[in-house]
PyMOL commands that place a pseudoatom at each C-alpha (Angstrom):
pseudoatom trace, name=CA, resn=MET, resi=1, chain=A, elem=C, hetatm=0, pos=[0.000, 0.000, 0.000]
pseudoatom trace, name=CA, resn=ARG, resi=2, chain=A, elem=C, hetatm=0, pos=[1.372, 3.403, -0.924]
pseudoatom trace, name=CA, resn=ILE, resi=3, chain=A, elem=C, hetatm=0, pos=[0.125, 6.383, 1.024]
pseudoatom trace, name=CA, resn=ALA, resi=4, chain=A, elem=C, hetatm=0, pos=[-0.184, 9.574, -0.996]
pseudoatom trace, name=CA, resn=VAL, resi=5, chain=A, elem=C, hetatm=0, pos=[-1.836, 12.909, -0.438]
pseudoatom trace, name=CA, resn=ASP, resi=6, chain=A, elem=C, hetatm=0, pos=[-5.530, 12.784, -1.394]
pseudoatom trace, name=CA, resn=GLN, resi=7, chain=A, elem=C, hetatm=0, pos=[-5.309, 9.141, -2.483]
pseudoatom trace, name=CA, resn=ARG, resi=8, chain=A, elem=C, hetatm=0, pos=[-7.441, 6.536, -0.755]
pseudoatom trace, name=CA, resn=PRO, resi=9, chain=A, elem=C, hetatm=0, pos=[-5.345, 3.446, -0.026]
pseudoatom trace, name=CA, resn=PRO, resi=10, chain=A, elem=C, hetatm=0, pos=[-6.613, -0.133, 0.103]
pseudoatom trace, name=CA, resn=ALA, resi=11, chain=A, elem=C, hetatm=0, pos=[-8.471, -1.390, 3.161]
pseudoatom trace, name=CA, resn=PRO, resi=12, chain=A, elem=C, hetatm=0, pos=[-6.639, -1.414, 6.509]
pseudoatom trace, name=CA, resn=GLY, resi=13, chain=A, elem=C, hetatm=0, pos=[-4.304, -4.308, 7.135]
pseudoatom trace, name=CA, resn=GLY, resi=14, chain=A, elem=C, hetatm=0, pos=[-2.577, -4.280, 3.741]
pseudoatom trace, name=CA, resn=ASP, resi=15, chain=A, elem=C, hetatm=0, pos=[1.169, -4.251, 3.317]
pseudoatom trace, name=CA, resn=VAL, resi=16, chain=A, elem=C, hetatm=0, pos=[2.755, -0.882, 3.904]
pseudoatom trace, name=CA, resn=SER, resi=17, chain=A, elem=C, hetatm=0, pos=[5.669, 0.130, 1.723]
pseudoatom trace, name=CA, resn=VAL, resi=18, chain=A, elem=C, hetatm=0, pos=[6.281, 3.838, 1.742]
pseudoatom trace, name=CA, resn=SER, resi=19, chain=A, elem=C, hetatm=0, pos=[9.458, 5.291, 0.330]
pseudoatom trace, name=CA, resn=LEU, resi=20, chain=A, elem=C, hetatm=0, pos=[11.508, 7.783, 2.310]
pseudoatom trace, name=CA, resn=PRO, resi=21, chain=A, elem=C, hetatm=0, pos=[10.759, 10.632, -0.136]
pseudoatom trace, name=CA, resn=GLU, resi=22, chain=A, elem=C, hetatm=0, pos=[7.036, 9.962, 0.369]
pseudoatom trace, name=CA, resn=LEU, resi=23, chain=A, elem=C, hetatm=0, pos=[7.460, 10.009, 4.150]
pseudoatom trace, name=CA, resn=ASP, resi=24, chain=A, elem=C, hetatm=0, pos=[9.400, 13.247, 3.896]
pseudoatom trace, name=CA, resn=ARG, resi=25, chain=A, elem=C, hetatm=0, pos=[6.680, 14.791, 1.694]
pseudoatom trace, name=CA, resn=HIS, resi=26, chain=A, elem=C, hetatm=0, pos=[3.940, 13.826, 4.169]
pseudoatom trace, name=CA, resn=ALA, resi=27, chain=A, elem=C, hetatm=0, pos=[5.955, 14.976, 7.159]
pseudoatom trace, name=CA, resn=ALA, resi=28, chain=A, elem=C, hetatm=0, pos=[6.769, 18.274, 5.420]
pseudoatom trace, name=CA, resn=TYR, resi=29, chain=A, elem=C, hetatm=0, pos=[3.084, 18.792, 4.597]
pseudoatom trace, name=CA, resn=ALA, resi=30, chain=A, elem=C, hetatm=0, pos=[2.054, 18.135, 8.201]
pseudoatom trace, name=CA, resn=ARG, resi=31, chain=A, elem=C, hetatm=0, pos=[4.730, 20.505, 9.504]
pseudoatom trace, name=CA, resn=SER, resi=32, chain=A, elem=C, hetatm=0, pos=[3.564, 23.207, 7.087]
pseudoatom trace, name=CA, resn=LEU, resi=33, chain=A, elem=C, hetatm=0, pos=[0.199, 23.295, 8.814]
pseudoatom trace, name=CA, resn=SER, resi=34, chain=A, elem=C, hetatm=0, pos=[0.688, 25.835, 11.576]
pseudoatom trace, name=CA, resn=TRP, resi=35, chain=A, elem=C, hetatm=0, pos=[-1.757, 24.109, 13.930]
pseudoatom trace, name=CA, resn=VAL, resi=36, chain=A, elem=C, hetatm=0, pos=[0.163, 20.816, 13.881]
pseudoatom trace, name=CA, resn=PRO, resi=37, chain=A, elem=C, hetatm=0, pos=[2.700, 20.699, 16.724]
pseudoatom trace, name=CA, resn=THR, resi=38, chain=A, elem=C, hetatm=0, pos=[6.231, 19.753, 15.720]
pseudoatom trace, name=CA, resn=ARG, resi=39, chain=A, elem=C, hetatm=0, pos=[7.619, 18.346, 18.980]
pseudoatom trace, name=CA, resn=THR, resi=40, chain=A, elem=C, hetatm=0, pos=[5.064, 17.724, 21.712]
pseudoatom trace, name=CA, resn=THR, resi=41, chain=A, elem=C, hetatm=0, pos=[1.333, 17.239, 22.047]
pseudoatom trace, name=CA, resn=GLN, resi=42, chain=A, elem=C, hetatm=0, pos=[-0.442, 20.575, 22.474]
pseudoatom trace, name=CA, resn=LEU, resi=43, chain=A, elem=C, hetatm=0, pos=[-3.982, 21.793, 23.036]
pseudoatom trace, name=CA, resn=VAL, resi=44, chain=A, elem=C, hetatm=0, pos=[-5.570, 23.301, 19.927]
pseudoatom trace, name=CA, resn=THR, resi=45, chain=A, elem=C, hetatm=0, pos=[-8.858, 25.199, 19.888]
pseudoatom trace, name=CA, resn=VAL, resi=46, chain=A, elem=C, hetatm=0, pos=[-11.745, 23.644, 17.947]
pseudoatom trace, name=CA, resn=GLY, resi=47, chain=A, elem=C, hetatm=0, pos=[-13.202, 26.134, 15.487]
pseudoatom trace, name=CA, resn=SER, resi=48, chain=A, elem=C, hetatm=0, pos=[-9.921, 27.920, 14.820]
pseudoatom trace, name=CA, resn=TRP, resi=49, chain=A, elem=C, hetatm=0, pos=[-8.536, 25.618, 12.115]
pseudoatom trace, name=CA, resn=TRP, resi=50, chain=A, elem=C, hetatm=0, pos=[-11.171, 22.895, 11.688]
pseudoatom trace, name=CA, resn=ASP, resi=51, chain=A, elem=C, hetatm=0, pos=[-14.442, 21.538, 13.029]
pseudoatom trace, name=CA, resn=ALA, resi=52, chain=A, elem=C, hetatm=0, pos=[-14.289, 18.283, 15.000]
pseudoatom trace, name=CA, resn=ILE, resi=53, chain=A, elem=C, hetatm=0, pos=[-16.689, 15.348, 15.265]
pseudoatom trace, name=CA, resn=ARG, resi=54, chain=A, elem=C, hetatm=0, pos=[-16.276, 13.167, 18.362]
pseudoatom trace, name=CA, resn=VAL, resi=55, chain=A, elem=C, hetatm=0, pos=[-16.948, 9.427, 17.958]
pseudoatom trace, name=CA, resn=ARG, resi=56, chain=A, elem=C, hetatm=0, pos=[-16.604, 6.564, 20.452]
pseudoatom trace, name=CA, resn=GLU, resi=57, chain=A, elem=C, hetatm=0, pos=[-13.522, 4.462, 19.642]
pseudoatom trace, name=CA, resn=ASP, resi=58, chain=A, elem=C, hetatm=0, pos=[-15.286, 1.173, 18.839]
pseudoatom trace, name=CA, resn=ILE, resi=59, chain=A, elem=C, hetatm=0, pos=[-17.566, 2.931, 16.360]
pseudoatom trace, name=CA, resn=ALA, resi=60, chain=A, elem=C, hetatm=0, pos=[-14.755, 5.128, 14.997]
pseudoatom trace, name=CA, resn=ILE, resi=61, chain=A, elem=C, hetatm=0, pos=[-12.694, 2.047, 14.116]
pseudoatom trace, name=CA, resn=ARG, resi=62, chain=A, elem=C, hetatm=0, pos=[-15.607, 0.694, 12.069]
pseudoatom trace, name=CA, resn=VAL, resi=63, chain=A, elem=C, hetatm=0, pos=[-16.023, 4.120, 10.420]
pseudoatom trace, name=CA, resn=TYR, resi=64, chain=A, elem=C, hetatm=0, pos=[-12.308, 4.072, 9.561]
pseudoatom trace, name=CA, resn=GLU, resi=65, chain=A, elem=C, hetatm=0, pos=[-12.654, 0.588, 8.076]
pseudoatom trace, name=CA, resn=LYS, resi=66, chain=A, elem=C, hetatm=0, pos=[-15.429, 1.880, 5.823]
pseudoatom trace, name=CA, resn=LEU, resi=67, chain=A, elem=C, hetatm=0, pos=[-13.909, 5.277, 4.866]
pseudoatom trace, name=CA, resn=GLY, resi=68, chain=A, elem=C, hetatm=0, pos=[-10.236, 4.304, 4.740]
pseudoatom trace, name=CA, resn=ASP, resi=69, chain=A, elem=C, hetatm=0, pos=[-7.480, 6.874, 5.125]
pseudoatom trace, name=CA, resn=ARG, resi=70, chain=A, elem=C, hetatm=0, pos=[-9.442, 10.079, 4.961]
pseudoatom trace, name=CA, resn=GLY, resi=71, chain=A, elem=C, hetatm=0, pos=[-8.350, 12.510, 7.566]
pseudoatom trace, name=CA, resn=PRO, resi=72, chain=A, elem=C, hetatm=0, pos=[-7.068, 13.973, 9.592]
pseudoatom trace, name=CA, resn=VAL, resi=73, chain=A, elem=C, hetatm=0, pos=[-8.342, 11.821, 12.463]
pseudoatom trace, name=CA, resn=LEU, resi=74, chain=A, elem=C, hetatm=0, pos=[-7.146, 11.844, 16.070]
pseudoatom trace, name=CA, resn=ALA, resi=75, chain=A, elem=C, hetatm=0, pos=[-7.363, 8.716, 18.228]
pseudoatom trace, name=CA, resn=ASN, resi=76, chain=A, elem=C, hetatm=0, pos=[-7.281, 8.932, 22.020]
pseudoatom trace, name=CA, resn=PRO, resi=77, chain=A, elem=C, hetatm=0, pos=[-7.239, 5.474, 23.642]
pseudoatom trace, name=CA, resn=TYR, resi=78, chain=A, elem=C, hetatm=0, pos=[-7.128, 7.012, 27.123]
pseudoatom trace, name=CA, resn=SER, resi=79, chain=A, elem=C, hetatm=0, pos=[-10.547, 8.658, 26.697]
pseudoatom trace, name=CA, resn=GLY, resi=80, chain=A, elem=C, hetatm=0, pos=[-11.827, 6.025, 24.249]
pseudoatom trace, name=CA, resn=VAL, resi=81, chain=A, elem=C, hetatm=0, pos=[-12.772, 8.555, 21.559]
pseudoatom trace, name=CA, resn=TRP, resi=82, chain=A, elem=C, hetatm=0, pos=[-11.602, 9.625, 18.132]
pseudoatom trace, name=CA, resn=HIS, resi=83, chain=A, elem=C, hetatm=0, pos=[-12.017, 13.049, 16.548]
pseudoatom trace, name=CA, resn=PHE, resi=84, chain=A, elem=C, hetatm=0, pos=[-12.595, 13.442, 12.816]
pseudoatom trace, name=CA, resn=LEU, resi=85, chain=A, elem=C, hetatm=0, pos=[-11.276, 16.877, 11.816]
pseudoatom trace, name=CA, resn=LEU, resi=86, chain=A, elem=C, hetatm=0, pos=[-13.362, 18.454, 9.068]
pseudoatom trace, name=CA, resn=ASP, resi=87, chain=A, elem=C, hetatm=0, pos=[-12.796, 21.602, 7.057]
pseudoatom trace, name=CA, resn=LEU, resi=88, chain=A, elem=C, hetatm=0, pos=[-13.652, 24.685, 9.099]
pseudoatom trace, name=CA, resn=GLY, resi=89, chain=A, elem=C, hetatm=0, pos=[-17.217, 25.788, 8.375]
pseudoatom trace, name=CA, resn=SER, resi=90, chain=A, elem=C, hetatm=0, pos=[-18.086, 22.622, 6.444]
pseudoatom trace, name=CA, resn=ILE, resi=91, chain=A, elem=C, hetatm=0, pos=[-20.811, 21.640, 8.927]
pseudoatom trace, name=CA, resn=SER, resi=92, chain=A, elem=C, hetatm=0, pos=[-23.436, 23.883, 10.455]
pseudoatom trace, name=CA, resn=GLU, resi=93, chain=A, elem=C, hetatm=0, pos=[-25.608, 21.342, 12.218]
pseudoatom trace, name=CA, resn=TRP, resi=94, chain=A, elem=C, hetatm=0, pos=[-24.744, 17.812, 13.278]
pseudoatom trace, name=CA, resn=ARG, resi=95, chain=A, elem=C, hetatm=0, pos=[-27.419, 15.352, 14.414]
pseudoatom trace, name=CA, resn=VAL, resi=96, chain=A, elem=C, hetatm=0, pos=[-25.876, 12.003, 13.647]
pseudoatom trace, name=CA, resn=PRO, resi=97, chain=A, elem=C, hetatm=0, pos=[-26.087, 8.811, 15.744]
pseudoatom trace, name=CA, resn=SER, resi=98, chain=A, elem=C, hetatm=0, pos=[-23.146, 7.914, 17.982]
pseudoatom trace, name=CA, resn=SER, resi=99, chain=A, elem=C, hetatm=0, pos=[-21.307, 11.171, 17.393]
pseudoatom trace, name=CA, resn=ARG, resi=100, chain=A, elem=C, hetatm=0, pos=[-21.327, 14.807, 18.318]
pseudoatom trace, name=CA, resn=ARG, resi=101, chain=A, elem=C, hetatm=0, pos=[-19.882, 18.009, 17.004]
pseudoatom trace, name=CA, resn=MET, resi=102, chain=A, elem=C, hetatm=0, pos=[-17.378, 19.602, 19.353]
pseudoatom trace, name=CA, resn=ARG, resi=103, chain=A, elem=C, hetatm=0, pos=[-18.242, 23.170, 20.335]
pseudoatom trace, name=CA, resn=ALA, resi=104, chain=A, elem=C, hetatm=0, pos=[-16.079, 25.967, 18.986]
pseudoatom trace, name=CA, resn=GLY, resi=105, chain=A, elem=C, hetatm=0, pos=[-13.652, 26.946, 21.723]
pseudoatom trace, name=CA, resn=SER, resi=106, chain=A, elem=C, hetatm=0, pos=[-13.259, 23.378, 23.040]
pseudoatom trace, name=CA, resn=LEU, resi=107, chain=A, elem=C, hetatm=0, pos=[-9.681, 22.186, 23.316]
pseudoatom trace, name=CA, resn=LEU, resi=108, chain=A, elem=C, hetatm=0, pos=[-8.291, 19.029, 21.711]
pseudoatom trace, name=CA, resn=ALA, resi=109, chain=A, elem=C, hetatm=0, pos=[-4.920, 17.455, 22.392]
pseudoatom trace, name=CA, resn=VAL, resi=110, chain=A, elem=C, hetatm=0, pos=[-3.056, 17.338, 19.070]
pseudoatom trace, name=CA, resn=PRO, resi=111, chain=A, elem=C, hetatm=0, pos=[0.150, 15.295, 18.731]
pseudoatom trace, name=CA, resn=PRO, resi=112, chain=A, elem=C, hetatm=0, pos=[3.121, 16.149, 16.508]
pseudoatom trace, name=CA, resn=GLY, resi=113, chain=A, elem=C, hetatm=0, pos=[2.566, 15.568, 12.792]
pseudoatom trace, name=CA, resn=ARG, resi=114, chain=A, elem=C, hetatm=0, pos=[3.936, 12.046, 12.399]
pseudoatom trace, name=CA, resn=LEU, resi=115, chain=A, elem=C, hetatm=0, pos=[2.628, 9.329, 10.142]
pseudoatom trace, name=CA, resn=VAL, resi=116, chain=A, elem=C, hetatm=0, pos=[0.974, 6.218, 11.514]
pseudoatom trace, name=CA, resn=LEU, resi=117, chain=A, elem=C, hetatm=0, pos=[1.833, 3.445, 9.091]
pseudoatom trace, name=CA, resn=GLU, resi=118, chain=A, elem=C, hetatm=0, pos=[0.407, 0.317, 10.723]
pseudoatom trace, name=CA, resn=PRO, resi=119, chain=A, elem=C, hetatm=0, pos=[-3.344, 0.141, 11.412]
pseudoatom trace, name=CA, resn=GLU, resi=120, chain=A, elem=C, hetatm=0, pos=[-2.564, -1.938, 14.513]
pseudoatom trace, name=CA, resn=GLN, resi=121, chain=A, elem=C, hetatm=0, pos=[-0.712, 1.029, 16.046]
pseudoatom trace, name=CA, resn=PHE, resi=122, chain=A, elem=C, hetatm=0, pos=[-3.893, 3.008, 16.584]
pseudoatom trace, name=CA, resn=ARG, resi=123, chain=A, elem=C, hetatm=0, pos=[-5.523, 0.004, 18.209]
pseudoatom trace, name=CA, resn=CYS, resi=124, chain=A, elem=C, hetatm=0, pos=[-3.345, 0.858, 21.066]
pseudoatom trace, name=CA, resn=ARG, resi=125, chain=A, elem=C, hetatm=0, pos=[0.198, 0.150, 21.954]
pseudoatom trace, name=CA, resn=SER, resi=126, chain=A, elem=C, hetatm=0, pos=[0.149, 3.512, 23.650]
pseudoatom trace, name=CA, resn=ARG, resi=127, chain=A, elem=C, hetatm=0, pos=[-2.537, 5.251, 25.634]
pseudoatom trace, name=CA, resn=ASP, resi=128, chain=A, elem=C, hetatm=0, pos=[-1.475, 8.658, 24.308]
pseudoatom trace, name=CA, resn=VAL, resi=129, chain=A, elem=C, hetatm=0, pos=[-3.374, 10.651, 21.718]
pseudoatom trace, name=CA, resn=HIS, resi=130, chain=A, elem=C, hetatm=0, pos=[-2.034, 9.978, 18.228]
pseudoatom trace, name=CA, resn=TRP, resi=131, chain=A, elem=C, hetatm=0, pos=[-2.952, 10.234, 14.568]
pseudoatom trace, name=CA, resn=ALA, resi=132, chain=A, elem=C, hetatm=0, pos=[-5.170, 7.451, 13.236]
pseudoatom trace, name=CA, resn=VAL, resi=133, chain=A, elem=C, hetatm=0, pos=[-5.009, 9.345, 9.940]
pseudoatom trace, name=CA, resn=PRO, resi=134, chain=A, elem=C, hetatm=0, pos=[-2.390, 12.099, 9.861]
pseudoatom trace, name=CA, resn=PRO, resi=135, chain=A, elem=C, hetatm=0, pos=[-2.745, 15.476, 8.161]
pseudoatom trace, name=CA, resn=GLY, resi=136, chain=A, elem=C, hetatm=0, pos=[-2.036, 15.190, 4.451]
pseudoatom trace, name=CA, resn=CYS, resi=137, chain=A, elem=C, hetatm=0, pos=[-3.632, 11.770, 3.941]
pseudoatom trace, name=CA, resn=GLY, resi=138, chain=A, elem=C, hetatm=0, pos=[-6.901, 12.698, 2.276]
pseudoatom trace, name=CA, resn=ARG, resi=139, chain=A, elem=C, hetatm=0, pos=[-9.888, 14.610, 3.619]
pseudoatom trace, name=CA, resn=THR, resi=140, chain=A, elem=C, hetatm=0, pos=[-13.003, 13.478, 5.428]
pseudoatom trace, name=CA, resn=GLU, resi=141, chain=A, elem=C, hetatm=0, pos=[-16.082, 14.841, 3.694]
pseudoatom trace, name=CA, resn=PRO, resi=142, chain=A, elem=C, hetatm=0, pos=[-18.930, 15.588, 6.136]
pseudoatom trace, name=CA, resn=ALA, resi=143, chain=A, elem=C, hetatm=0, pos=[-21.491, 13.842, 3.894]
pseudoatom trace, name=CA, resn=ALA, resi=144, chain=A, elem=C, hetatm=0, pos=[-19.393, 10.657, 3.735]
pseudoatom trace, name=CA, resn=LEU, resi=145, chain=A, elem=C, hetatm=0, pos=[-18.864, 10.638, 7.513]
pseudoatom trace, name=CA, resn=ARG, resi=146, chain=A, elem=C, hetatm=0, pos=[-22.587, 11.227, 8.107]
pseudoatom trace, name=CA, resn=LYS, resi=147, chain=A, elem=C, hetatm=0, pos=[-23.538, 8.400, 5.742]
pseudoatom trace, name=CA, resn=VAL, resi=148, chain=A, elem=C, hetatm=0, pos=[-21.184, 5.869, 7.351]
pseudoatom trace, name=CA, resn=LEU, resi=149, chain=A, elem=C, hetatm=0, pos=[-22.196, 6.847, 10.898]
pseudoatom trace, name=CA, resn=ARG, resi=150, chain=A, elem=C, hetatm=0, pos=[-25.831, 6.241, 9.960]
pseudoatom trace, name=CA, resn=SER, resi=151, chain=A, elem=C, hetatm=0, pos=[-25.119, 2.888, 8.307]
pseudoatom trace, name=CA, resn=ARG, resi=152, chain=A, elem=C, hetatm=0, pos=[-25.847, -0.586, 9.640]
pseudoatom trace, name=CA, resn=HIS, resi=153, chain=A, elem=C, hetatm=0, pos=[-22.154, -1.447, 9.145]
pseudoatom trace, name=CA, resn=VAL, resi=154, chain=A, elem=C, hetatm=0, pos=[-21.218, 0.821, 12.046]
pseudoatom trace, name=CA, resn=HIS, resi=155, chain=A, elem=C, hetatm=0, pos=[-24.005, -0.200, 14.423]
pseudoatom trace, name=CA, resn=GLY, resi=156, chain=A, elem=C, hetatm=0, pos=[-24.277, -3.902, 13.663]
pseudoatom trace, name=CA, resn=GLY, resi=157, chain=A, elem=C, hetatm=0, pos=[-27.721, -3.505, 12.127]
pseudoatom trace, name=CA, resn=ASN, resi=158, chain=A, elem=C, hetatm=0, pos=[-29.086, -1.055, 14.711]
pseudoatom trace, name=CA, resn=THR, resi=159, chain=A, elem=C, hetatm=0, pos=[-29.121, 2.559, 13.490]
pseudoatom trace, name=CA, resn=THR, resi=160, chain=A, elem=C, hetatm=0, pos=[-31.070, 4.005, 16.425]
pseudoatom trace, name=CA, resn=HIS, resi=161, chain=A, elem=C, hetatm=0, pos=[-28.081, 4.582, 18.733]
pseudoatom trace, name=CA, resn=GLY, resi=162, chain=A, elem=C, hetatm=0, pos=[-27.961, 7.993, 20.351]
pseudoatom trace, name=CA, resn=GLY, resi=163, chain=A, elem=C, hetatm=0, pos=[-24.960, 10.317, 20.177]
pseudoatom trace, name=CA, resn=ARG, resi=164, chain=A, elem=C, hetatm=0, pos=[-22.365, 10.339, 22.865]
for i in range(1, 164): cmd.bond("trace and resi %d" % i, "trace and resi %d" % (i + 1))
show_as sticks, trace
zoom trace
């Protein structure tokens, strides 16, 4: 699997072979985004650079399996939630099962812009916040996220779950 900007790779679990120039390009792109920390995890204000949708980890993993590498997406095993970062202003109202829009002004812990290459890594070797999908690896479209969150795939056939 080759990871490239705005290219959707095969389903999670495939072989990962990324050349050093590609890694450098992705890392350089992530560093060029002024909101992405370069050395340590920092708190970043929701609504300044992007809108954020909070999803429980077990559901977020199934959403990831359906959407693939569209991001950026933060995973926080300690709190058991993921945050899908969407283009600022791309959503005005969010009433979608098993998710909620984070209020503008809320703070999210954002790690340095490093690539996560193995899907198993975000299933938790560490309890620290990390990138499930780093900046520069595609974009999550609100309509696609909404559709998957409402699907039976995510809820095991039950689409009446309430947001968390």
